[in-house]
N, C-alpha and C positions, 0 to 999 in steps of 0.2 A: 566622409570619412569612415571607413571600417574599423573596427577596434581589433585591438590584437583575438579579443576575446571569438570576433565573428569569423576572424581570420581563420581560426585554427578551428571554429565548428564545421564551417565550409569545408577545413582540407578531411577531417573528419568523417563528416557527410559525404565526400564527393570517393573517399577511400572505401565509405562503408566496413570502416575496422569497429566503430562505435565502442573503442576505449577511451574517448572524451581527455585525452590528454592537453589540459588548456595551457597554453602559453603564457610564462611566467610575468606579463604585462598586464594578462587578463585575468590575475588571481585575485580573490575575495582581499581586499584593504590594498591592494596598489595602487587605491588613492584614484580620486576622481570615478565621476557615476558612469558607467556603461549604458548603452541604450538599449540595452535586451538583459531580462531577468530570468537566471536557471532555478528550475525548478525539479525536485527529483522526488522519486520515492523508492525505497529501499526495503526490502524483505531480507534483514540482516541474520536470522537464527540468534539473536543477545535474547532469546528466552533460555530458562534454565530448571533443574528438574524439581528443584526446592525454594520455600520461600526464602528472601534473602541473601542467595547465592550470588545473584547477579550482585548485588551490593559489593558482597566480598571480591569478588573477583574484577571488581571496578574499581576497588577501591586502593591498587598499586598498579603501576604503568606497565607492566610485565604478563600481562595475561595476551595469548600470542593469537586469537581469535579476534579478542577484540582490538587489537592493535592491526591485524592486515584489514578488519571493518573501517576502520580510523582512516588508513592508508587511502582504502579506496574513494572515501567521499573525499581524504586530501587531492585525490589526484582529477576527480569530479568535480569538485569545488560548486556544488548548488549553493545558490543563494538561501531557496527555502525548500527544507528538507524532512519530508518523511519516514521514521523508522517503522517498520510492521516488525512484531515479535521481536518488541522491545519490554519485559517485563515490569507491572507498572508498580511503584514504589510511594508512598503518601511523602508529600513534601517533594517531588522531583530529584528525590538522593541521588538515584539511580542513575537519573540524566544530567545531573550536575557532574558526579566522579566521571564519567564518559567523555563529557564535554572538556574538563580539565586535565586529566588523565590521560586523555586519547585521544582526543579532534585537536588541543591546542600544541601536542607534541609533535614535533614535526617525525616524519617515520619513512627511511630508505631514500633520503631526499626530496621527498615531499613538503610544502610547504606545510606550518601549522595554520587550521581552520578555526576561526574565530565567531560563533554564533550569540552574539549576545541576548540574543531574546529564545524561551524556549516554550512549549506546551505542553505538560500532560495531565491525563483526566482519569476515573477509575474505568474499568474494564469489565465486562459481564465474565468473562472468565473467571469460573473456578468458584465461580458466587450459588450458593445453594440455591436451590429452586423448591427445596423441599416434595416434590414428586419425583415419580418414577417414570422419567421423561425416554427412555429408551424402551420400555416396556421390559425390561428383564425380569420382573418379578421383587428386585430390591433397589431402596431410594437411597444415594450416596452415589458418590465418586464423580468425575470427569464428564461423562456422558451425560449424567443428571443436572449437572450446572448449565445455569443459563446461558453461559457457552462452554466450552470444552476448554478444563483447564485442572490440574491435580491442587491449586491452590489460586488463592482470588488475585487476579490481577496478570497471571501467567500468559506470556503471547499480546502482552497490550501494542502500546504504541507514543511515540515521541514525537513534536514536531519541532525541529530547530529554526530560527531565522535569524537571516542577518539585516532586514527590515522588523521594525517596530509589530509587535501582536496587540490587537485590538484587543484583550481580554475581556474586556468590560462587555464586550460583544459575542464573544466566542457562543456558540448553541453548539448544545450538545443533548444526543439520542438515545442515550444509553436503557432509560426508560420506558419509551417507545413501542406498546404492543402490539404483536403481529397480527393478531386479530382485528385491530384498529384500521388496516389497510384494507380501503378498499376492494374487494376482490383478491384476495390472499390466499395464493397459492399453498393454501394449508396441505400436507399431506395428510393420505388416503390410507387407511388399514385394508391392505387387501384381503383379511380373512374373515370382513364383515360386511355385507351390503349395503352400508349406511356411508355416503362419501363424506370426505376431509375428517375423520372421526379417529386418528393416529393419537391426538391429544385429545384428553377429554376435558368438559367446558370447566372444570375447575381447571383445569393447566393451562389452558387459554386465557383464564383470566386472571393470570398473570405472566405468560410466555414474550421473552421480549424479543424483538424481532433482530437488532444487530447482536451477533457472536462477540463481540465484542464492543462498539460502541460508532455511531457517525458521529465526527465533529464538522464543525461549518468552521474554520478560522481564520478569521480575518486579518489579514498582512496590508500591514500601511505601507506604500511601495510609492513614497515622493507624496504627491498628492492625490493619488488615487487609492481605493482600497481593494482588494484582488482577495475573494472568497475559497480559501485552499478548503476543500470537501475530501475529507480522509476519513479512510474506513478499511476495514478487512476480514470481508465473509469470509464466513465459513466453507472448508474443502465442500464441494458436491460427491463426496466420499463415505467410507466410513459405516454407512448405513446399510438397510436391506430395500425389500420392492418397494416398501413405503416412499422413499428416496425423502427422507425428511431434512436431510443435508443440503440433494440439493434443490429441492425447493425453498429452505431456506435461502440458499444462496442468489436464488433467484429474484425473490424478494430483496432481501437486501442490496443488489445492483439497481433492482430497479426504483429504490426511496430516492434515490440520487435526479433518479429520469424523472423523478414526480415534483424531487425538492426544488427541480431549477424552472420547471413550468407551471405558471401563475392559474393555471384553468385546474391544474391535479394536485396542488397542493396544499388546498384547503384544512382536509384532515390531519397533515402532519401536525405533533405537538413536538416540542421541545422540554428540557428536564424541567424547565422552569414555570412549563404551564401556557408556554406563548405557542400560540398556534399561527401556522401558514408556512411558506418555503422560501425560496432566496427572493430578494426585491427584487422584481422587472427593471434589468438592462446590468444587472451587476455581474461585472466581470468575473470569472472561476476558474481554477484548474482543481478537477477530481484526478486522485491518486492515490494509490492504495496497490494491493495485491490482491485482486479480483477475484482471482481463485475459477476463472473460466476464462475458458482460451474462445476465439470464434468459432472454430469447425474442430478442432480436436478432444478426447478429453472426456470427462463425465457429468460434463454442468448438463443443466436443461437447454437444450435448443433455442437459442435465440438472448440467451441468458444476457450477455455480454454486449450483443446488437441493441439493447436497450439505451444504449450509452453510444456505442460506435455511429450508430445509425442515427443519431437521435440529430434534427436539424440544427440544436442552438451550439453543438459540440462540435470539434475539431477531433478527426483520430490523425496523427500523426507519422504513425506506421513506423517507430523507431525499428532497427533491425542492427545487425552484427557479423560480421565475419565468422567471430566464433562461436556464434550458435548454428550457422551452417555446418561449419566443421566438424563440430560436435556430433551434429545427427546425422553425419555420414558417418565418423568414426566409430559411434557407441551402437548404432543399425539398431536391434531389435524392430518395438513399438513402433522408433522414429521412421523406420521404411514403411509402416502404413499411413502414416500421419496426409491430410489433403491439404494441411496447411503449408507454405512455406516455413521452412526452418529457419531462415533468416531473422526471422520476427520473433522467435522464442525469448523468453526471459527466465526461462527456470530448467533446470537440471535435472528430471524427473529421475526414476528407476527405467532402466531400460525395458525392462519386463512390460510392465505398465504402468503410469498411462504413457511414458516418453516423455520428452522435452517439451513444453509449452509454452504459447505466450500468455502471461497470466499479472503481470504489473503492468498498469495501468497510469500517463501524465497523461490528461486529456482536458486541454484548453476553450473555454467558452470562446463563441462567435468575435468576438469584440478584439482577444489578445492575437497576434500574428507572429504564428511560430517561424524560429528563423534558425532551427535548429533540433536537433535531436538524437537521440543514440541508446544503446545497449552498452554496458559496462562487460565485455564479454570479448577479453582479448583472444587472438588464435593462439595456439601452442608456442608456435614460435616467436609469441612477443613475451617479452622478460616479464610485462605484469602479469599474465597468464599465471604466475604463481598465487597471486591474491583469487584465483576463481577458481582453476585448478578442477580436479575430479573427483568421486565422492573414495574417501573422507573430505568435505572441504575442507578449507583452511577459512572459508567464512561463512557462507550457506550453500544450499540450492539453489538461489534466487540470485538475478543479476541486479543493480542497480540501474534504472532507466532517468532520463535526463529528458529535459526540455526548455530550451530557449527561447523566450517569447519577449517581443516589446509592449508595453502597456503605454498604451497612448494617454495622452494628459498626464503622467505623469509630472514634468517638470511644468 
């Protein structure tokens, strides 16, 4: 017998609206185990311009943007959720405040949502490198940090889960050096004859691959463990002819493609010094704002295809009617795009690059997708107040969700 959630997912997928309005009987905490698990990623733009500001904003339940983000989550109701662009605060203080003051407070008729388990860890953003990484003749500032940020932890990330997180076996890769990736796509200084020389040997000796971090977060779903592989590669823009951000974006994406492939992962080491990738046969979900569209935008050609075309990965190709509508109404760069706009997940500037598909939830072959979508309602839908147009009430990104069956969980 199909559950209420399964019926709701089938209806949403069939209509193509991608708004993920789940039937009340399928809500988290409604009682009884469901036959599917909902994973989601959401670049919620809960970053702030100064250290401590996010904690201040979340300390009371009155922040309008945080409230709207929470309502999106409450209406979508993921079981396991990655939020990108959520400033890192030691002791998970910001994460706890968002949970207690926003997620656990019902908004505009949406039921509260409860996540007993949370994971946060440091980010490379804003961490000084001590080098002139952008070669502007000065050392200091966000562009010379290991990941762009004006303070340590800006643009970080957080994982919320209804299921237990095996924190003892979480692996983080914040410190992995870019030069230690075999065949790394290191950027080249076009003003010199030497190849791949934008960064000096001394800089490469400390330069970290991940602009934020890469995390392998094991989620215990009944008797099975699903590895939630989360990251947020740097945008492939804001650089010059050397394409230092585009090449880094490519290799940040490549990291997970290598990590899930035993024959290619032996070089990888985590922050505790353990080498190797994912154990063969382990089910996983790769999630995050990958900042790479399959055919449009500025990323290195083939960057996201390292995941989308990987034989170990399923691309569920989530879509929404709201994205198709936005491309037509906004025009501009969208009119020259080669990709189908229904797959877009971000509402970027209409001049350039236009709307793109950059946010992904990609399951391994062991997991069976039973529903997927993008939270992007059409303008006639009352819930479009949660996405809107610039200046956005929530974020320029849309939440992406995926329902999968986990074999052997019971």
